[in-house]
N, C-alpha and C positions, 0 to 999 in steps of 0.2 A: 504494499499499500504506500502510495506517495502522499506526504502530508505537507502542505504548504501553509505557513501561518506566521502569525506575529510572535512577539516575545513570550507572551503568556502560554501559547500553545507549545512552542519550542521548549520552554521551561518545563512544562508538564511531562513531555516525553523524555527529556534528558533526566529529570528527577527520578524516573522510575526505570531508566535504562531500557526504554522501549524503542529501540532503533538499532538497525545494523549498518546503515549508511547515512551519511550527512553530507549535504551541500550547503555551503556558506557563501553567499555573495556579499562582497563589501564594495563600497564606493568611496572615493576620496572626498568625502563630505563630513562635516562635523555638525551635529545638532545639539540643541540643548538637553534638558532633562528628559528622561523617558524610562521605559522598563528595559532592563537588561535581560538578554535571553538566558543568562546564567544566574540571575538574581536570587533565586530560591534554592540553588545547589549548596549543600553544606560540606563539600569536600574542601577541607582545610590543609591537607597534606598531599604531596605529589603522589605518593603510593595509593592514595584514595581517589585520585583523578580518574576521569574517563580517558582511556588510552585509544587514540585513533591510529590506524595503520594504513599503509600504502596511500598516503596523502599526496594528492597532486594539485598544484597551483596552476591556473590557466588565466592569462590576461585576456580580458574581454573589453577592448577599447581602453577607457581609463579605469574600468572596474576589475575586480579580481574574483575568482571562483576557487574556493577550496573544496575539493571532493575527497572524502575519506571514508573508511569503513572500519568496522571491528570484526575480528575473526571470531565470531560467536554464532551460536544458533539460538534464536529466540526461544525455541521450544525448550532448551536446556536451562533457560534464565528463570 
């Protein structure tokens, strides 16, 4: 299933580790206050963090795309 959403939806899926691939688009723009897609995550140590593998950065005009995956099977989590 492909899920596209804002910070709250992304935060919900990251919080419960309910993803096996992630695509993050970034633009060279700075905005004011808002919701961070990692705002509710409680990982305080590197060894508790979400580990992404086989990451690939692609330049899309002035924007960047990070595509990465985790080597897990969601049925096992």
